[in-house]
Structures are given as C-alpha cells and as structure tokens.
N, C-alpha and C positions, 0 to 999 in steps of 0.2 A: 904663319903656316895655315894652309887651308884645311877645311874639314876632310877633304879627300886625302891630303898628305898625312894628316893625323891618323886616319884610319889605316892607311898603308903602313905607317910606322908602328902602330899598335899591333897589326897583324904580324909584322916581321918580328916584333919582340915576343909575342905569344908563341909564335912558331918555334922559337929557340928554347922555350921553357921545357925542362924535363921533369921538374918537381911536380908530382901529382897533386900534392896538397896546395901548392901555390896556384895551380891551374883551377882547382876547385874554388879557391878563394876569389880568383879573378871572375869566374862564372857567377859566384854568389854576389859579388860587387856589381857586376853588370846587370844581373837580374834585379837587384835591389834598386839600382838607379833607374831601371826601366819600369819598375813597379810590377814586375812579373813574379817576384819571389813569393812563395806561399806565405800567407798570413798565419800568425799563430792563432790557434783555437784555444781559448781559455775556458776552463770550467768555472762554475759558480763560485767555488772557494777562492780561486785565483783572482777572479774579478772583485770579490769582496775585499781581499787583501790590498789590491791596487786602489780601490775606492777609499779604504781606511788610510792608506799612505798619502793619498791626495788630500784628504781632509786634514791629516796631521801637518802637511806642508802648508796648507791654507791657513791653519791656526798657529803657525810659527813653531810647531813642535818638531824641530829638526836641528841637526848640528851642521855648521859649516865645516868645510874640510879642515881649516885651521883649528877650529875648536875640537874636532874629533882627533886630530893629530896631537893636540895638547893633552887631551884626556888619555890617549894611549901612552904618551910619554910619561905622564904622571903615574899611570898604572904600572908601567914597566920599571919605574924607578922606586917603587915602594919596597 
C-alpha cells in the first residue's frame, strides 16, 4: 500500500469516528509522532526526583517487575 493510499484510508477512518476522546487521542498520537506535542516543563523539585531515580537505577536500587509482583503477593498473603 502506498503512502497516498495509507493517508486516504486514515482520513476515511478518522472521518467516521464520533468519539471525542478517541479523536483527542488520535491528535495527541499524531502530534507526538511529529514532535509537535508540548514538552513538559518540570520544576526543580521534579527534576531532582528524576535525577535521584536515575541514580538509583544506575546503582541497581530497583525491583524488577517479577520481584515487585513477588513482594506484593507475599504482602497480600500475610
């Protein structure tokens, strides 16, 4: 399928959508892929928390999904 055919198909699909939330998500996704979505502006506290989390990951201070699930199961079964 050519690029033009894909665009036409996409326009036809979008034209049939009545769900406002779905249309907003489609726009958000398209803006995200085009790099036009507004970037988040973080304050200093948020940036500090992110830096701390990155350091924790770098130092191996994190749980894998399996380990976290195991700890949750153990906690729930107490």
